[in-house]
C-alpha positions in Angstrom: 27.1 20.5 33.7 28.9 19.4 30.6 32.7 19.7 30.6 34.5 21.3 27.7 36.0 18.7 25.4 33.3 16.2 26.2 32.5 13.7 23.4 28.9 13.5 24.4 26.5 14.2 21.4 24.7 17.5 21.4 21.0 17.7 20.7 20.1 19.4 17.4 18.1 22.5 17.6 14.6 22.4 16.2 15.0 25.9 14.9 17.9 25.0 12.7 16.7 24.9 9.1 16.8 21.7 7.0 19.3 21.4 4.2 18.1 23.1 1.0 18.0 19.9 -1.0 15.8 18.2 1.6 13.5 21.1 1.8 13.1 21.2 -2.0 12.2 17.5 -1.9 9.6 18.2 0.8 11.6 16.2 3.3 13.9 16.9 6.2 17.0 15.2 7.3 16.1 12.8 10.1 19.3 13.8 12.0 19.8 17.5 11.4 16.5 18.9 12.5 13.1 18.1 14.0 10.5 18.2 11.3 8.1 21.1 11.7 5.2 19.1 10.5 5.7 16.1 12.8 5.2 12.7 11.4 4.3 13.8 7.9 8.0 14.0 6.9 9.4 11.2 9.1 11.1 9.1 6.5 10.7 5.7 8.1 6.9 6.2 8.3 6.9 7.3 4.6 8.6 4.1 3.7 6.2 2.0 5.8 3.2 3.8 4.2 4.5 3.3 0.7 5.2 -0.4 1.4 1.7 -0.9 2.8 0.1 0.7 -0.3 2.2 -1.6 -2.6 1.5 -4.7 -0.4 -2.3 -4.0 -0.5 -2.3 -3.8 -4.3 -0.2 -7.0 -4.5 -2.3 -8.9 -2.0 -5.5 -7.9 -3.8 -4.2 -9.0 -7.2 -2.9 -12.4 -5.8 -6.1 -13.1 -3.9 -8.6 -12.0 -6.6 -6.8 -13.6 -9.5 -5.2 -16.7 -8.0 -6.6 -17.2 -4.5 -3.1 -17.0 -3.1 -1.9 -15.3 0.0 1.2 -13.1 -0.2 3.3 -15.6 1.8 2.3 -18.4 -0.6 3.4 -16.4 -3.6 6.7 -15.5 -1.9 7.4 -19.1 -1.1 6.5 -20.3 -4.6 8.5 -17.6 -6.3 11.5 -18.3 -4.1 11.3 -22.0 -4.9 10.9 -21.3 -8.6 14.2 -19.3 -8.5 16.1 -21.8 -6.4 14.6 -25.0 -7.9 14.1 -26.5 -4.4 14.7 -25.6 -0.8 14.0 -26.1 2.8 12.0 -23.9 5.2 15.3 -22.6 6.6 16.6 -21.8 3.1 13.4 -19.8 2.3 13.6 -17.5 5.3 16.2 -15.1 4.1 14.9 -15.1 0.6 11.3 -14.3 1.5 11.6 -12.3 4.7 9.1 -14.7 6.3 9.5 -16.6 9.5 9.6 -20.4 9.6 6.0 -20.7 10.8 4.7 -18.5 7.9 6.8 -20.5 5.4 5.6 -23.8 6.7 1.9 -22.8 6.6 2.3 -21.4 3.1 4.1 -24.5 2.0 1.3 -26.7 3.4 -1.4 -24.8 1.5 0.7 -24.9 -1.7 1.3 -28.6 -1.3 -2.5 -29.2 -0.6 -3.2 -27.4 -3.9 -0.5 -29.4 -5.7 1.7 -26.4 -6.5 4.6 -27.9 -4.3 5.9 -31.3 -3.6 7.5 -32.3 -0.3 10.2 -34.9 0.1 12.7 -36.0 2.7 16.1 -34.5 2.8 18.5 -37.5 2.1 21.2 -36.3 4.5 18.8 -35.3 7.3 15.4 -37.1 7.4 14.1 -34.5 9.9 14.2 -31.9 7.1 11.8 -31.5 4.3 12.7 -30.4 0.8 10.2 -28.3 -1.1 10.0 -28.3 -4.9 7.6 -26.7 -7.3 5.4 -29.0 -9.4 4.6 -28.3 -13.0 1.3 -26.8 -11.9 3.3 -24.6 -9.5 5.7 -23.5 -12.3 2.8 -22.8 -14.6 1.0 -20.7 -11.9 4.2 -18.8 -11.2 4.6 -18.0 -14.9 0.9 -16.8 -15.1 1.4 -14.6 -11.9 4.6 -13.2 -13.3 2.9 -12.1 -16.5 0.1 -10.4 -14.5 2.4 -8.7 -12.0 4.5 -6.9 -14.7 1.6 -4.5 -15.6 0.8 -4.2 -11.9 4.3 -3.1 -11.2 4.1 -0.6 -14.1 0.9 0.8 -12.7 2.3 1.2 -9.2 5.4 2.9 -10.5 3.5 5.1 -12.9 4.9 8.6 -12.8 8.4 7.5 -12.0 10.8 7.6 -14.9 13.4 4.9 -15.5 16.2 6.8 -13.6 13.9 7.3 -10.6 12.9 3.6 -10.6 16.6 2.5 -10.8 17.5 4.9 -8.0 14.6 3.7 -5.8 15.6 0.1 -6.3 19.2 1.0 -5.5 18.3 2.9 -2.3 15.9 0.2 -1.1 18.6 -2.4 -1.8 21.1 -0.4 0.2 18.7 -0.2 3.2 18.1 -4.0 3.0 21.8 -4.8 2.7 22.6 -2.7 5.8 20.0 -4.6 7.7 21.4 -8.0 6.6 25.0 -7.2 7.7 
């Protein structure tokens, strides 16, 4: 039996209605009520589903137009931004683990899009740097991904796109702290 004044959290009632704004948006607060429709309105699953849709489109474009895997493009794009880097450097930027980065770097090196060299301070480490062919490929991919992004975001106005980017950035920032 619960004592009065207890700080223990109370379970929310499933019968309690969702806030009006959330209902109007076709969503429910994850913490105020239990969604009546089950998983359909569970926000983490909506985010996962949307991410998978976008990922499939991106993977299809990269594979069909450039014979690149998503990990390869992420590694190449991160190195284009940074100029050069190690496997360790690329982890945070790409969201990939060291094994995926190493495999992608090996394939990109085999195709002459990256060059590997020894780190002068620590010979155990490898420095990865894009070649001219890698930079040219990244430019070509970038030009083709702009229309793909526009197609994926079709129906969202500029304020919605800005808000979506801001919200996703906030979720990512919280995860990285």
